[in-house]
C-alpha positions as CSV (number, residue, x, y, z in Angstrom):
1,M,106.6,105.4,105.2
2,L,105.5,108.9,106.1
3,F,105.3,108.0,109.8
4,D,108.7,106.3,109.7
5,E,110.2,109.2,108.0
6,S,108.5,112.1,109.9
7,Y,108.6,110.6,113.3
8,F,111.4,108.0,113.8
9,H,113.9,109.3,111.2
10,I,113.6,112.9,112.2
11,R,113.7,112.0,115.9
12,R,116.9,110.0,115.7
13,G,118.5,111.3,112.6
14,L,120.0,109.0,109.9
15,P,123.6,107.9,109.9
16,L,125.4,107.8,106.5
17,W,124.6,104.1,105.8
18,E,120.8,105.0,106.0
19,R,121.2,108.2,104.1
20,I,122.6,106.2,101.2
21,G,120.6,103.0,101.7
22,H,117.1,104.4,101.9
23,P,117.3,106.2,98.5
24,I,118.6,102.9,97.0
25,D,115.5,101.2,98.5
26,T,113.2,103.8,97.0
27,L,115.0,103.6,93.7
28,S,114.4,99.8,93.6
29,V,110.7,100.4,94.0
30,L,110.7,103.2,91.4
31,I,112.4,100.9,88.9
32,C,109.5,98.4,89.4
33,M,106.9,101.1,89.0
34,G,108.7,102.5,85.9
35,F,108.8,99.0,84.5
36,V,105.0,98.5,84.7
37,L,104.5,102.0,83.3
38,W,106.8,101.9,80.3
39,V,107.6,98.2,79.4
40,P,105.1,96.3,77.2
41,F,103.6,93.4,79.0
42,S,104.5,89.9,77.9
43,K,105.3,86.6,79.6
44,E,109.0,87.4,79.3
45,T,108.7,90.9,80.7
46,L,106.5,89.5,83.5
47,I,109.4,87.2,84.5
48,V,111.8,90.2,84.6
49,Y,109.3,92.2,86.6
50,I,108.9,89.3,89.1
51,L,112.7,89.2,89.5
52,L,112.9,93.0,90.0
53,A,110.1,92.9,92.5
54,A,111.7,90.0,94.4
55,F,115.0,91.8,94.4
56,S,113.4,95.0,95.7
57,S,111.5,93.1,98.4
58,I,114.8,91.6,99.6
59,L,116.8,94.7,99.2
60,V,114.7,96.8,101.6
61,T,115.4,94.4,104.4
62,K,119.2,94.9,104.1
63,D,119.5,97.3,107.0
64,E,117.6,95.3,109.6
65,F,120.7,93.7,111.0
66,V,121.9,97.2,112.0
67,H,118.5,98.7,112.7
68,K,118.0,96.4,115.6
69,E,120.8,98.2,117.4
70,H,119.9,101.7,116.4
71,C,116.1,101.8,116.4
72,P,113.5,101.5,119.1
73,G,111.2,98.5,119.1
74,A,108.3,100.5,117.7
75,E,110.3,101.5,114.7
76,N,111.4,97.9,114.1
77,W,107.7,96.9,114.3
78,L,106.8,99.5,111.7
79,H,109.6,98.2,109.4
80,A,108.1,94.7,109.7
81,V,104.7,96.1,108.6
82,L,106.3,97.9,105.7
83,F,108.2,94.8,104.7
84,T,104.9,93.0,104.6
85,L,103.3,95.7,102.4
86,H,106.2,95.9,100.0
87,P,105.6,92.7,98.0
88,I,101.9,93.2,98.3
89,T,102.2,96.6,96.7
90,L,104.5,95.3,93.9
91,T,102.2,92.4,93.3
92,C,99.2,94.7,92.9
93,A,101.2,96.8,90.4
94,G,102.0,93.6,88.5
95,F,98.3,92.7,88.3
96,I,97.4,96.2,87.1
97,W,100.1,96.2,84.5
98,P,98.5,94.1,81.7
99,V,95.1,95.7,82.4
100,V,96.3,99.2,81.7
101,Q,98.0,98.0,78.5
102,G,94.8,96.4,77.2
103,V,96.1,92.9,77.4
104,E,93.4,90.3,77.9
105,V,93.5,89.0,81.4
106,S,91.6,86.3,83.4
107,P,88.0,87.2,84.0
108,W,88.5,87.4,87.8
109,I,91.2,90.0,87.3
110,A,89.1,91.9,84.7
111,H,86.2,91.9,87.2
112,W,88.3,93.6,90.0
113,L,90.4,95.8,87.7
114,D,87.8,97.1,85.3
115,Q,88.8,100.8,84.9
116,P,92.1,100.7,83.0
117,E,92.4,104.5,82.6
118,R,92.0,105.2,86.3
119,L,94.4,102.4,87.1
120,K,97.0,103.8,84.7
121,R,96.6,107.3,86.3
122,F,97.0,105.6,89.7
123,L,100.3,104.0,88.6
124,Q,101.5,107.3,87.2
125,I,100.7,109.2,90.4
126,Q,102.4,106.5,92.4
127,G,105.5,106.8,90.2
128,A,105.5,110.6,90.5
129,V,105.1,110.5,94.3
130,M,108.0,107.9,94.6
131,T,110.2,110.2,92.4
132,L,109.5,113.1,94.7
133,F,110.1,111.0,97.7
134,L,113.5,109.8,96.3
135,C,114.5,113.4,95.6
136,Y,113.5,114.4,99.2
137,Q,115.5,111.5,100.6
138,I,118.6,112.5,98.7
139,L,118.3,116.3,99.2
140,F,117.0,116.4,102.8
141,W,119.2,113.7,104.4
142,N,122.3,114.3,102.3
143,V,122.4,118.0,101.8
144,L,120.2,119.8,104.4
145,W,120.5,117.3,107.4
146,K,123.9,116.0,106.5
147,N,125.9,117.5,109.5
148,K,123.2,117.2,112.1
149,P,124.0,114.8,115.0
150,V,122.6,111.3,115.1
151,L,120.9,110.6,118.4
152,K,121.6,107.4,120.3
153,Q,118.6,105.5,121.3
């Protein structure tokens, strides 16, 4: 994300549809992260989380029909990599969720995720970083950069 943002987005600028759409994408991930941080784990809430994560994973691809005409091939390739990492990241958060809440999990999960306090701190840091990134996306692209020209590729 940092390379996409700091190289491709700065280089070409973002039209209005991306200045609005990208914060919505980030918000969808932040909702998932907040869910695992603040909602008690249960079978029912796991189903809700899976639906939220699936929605977020689909939502982030919404712009690709337009990106193909506005972005260079390298940026489209980077998006494909990010789309691959998106559900992997949300799945990992889903596996960490019951562990940090002290819910008994399968031995193979407990073996790999055996430090609940560090994992909880990791999720908290991720949530904080995502919140800062969302604020940056809104403020930078919609206040500071708003009237800069969008470059044609």
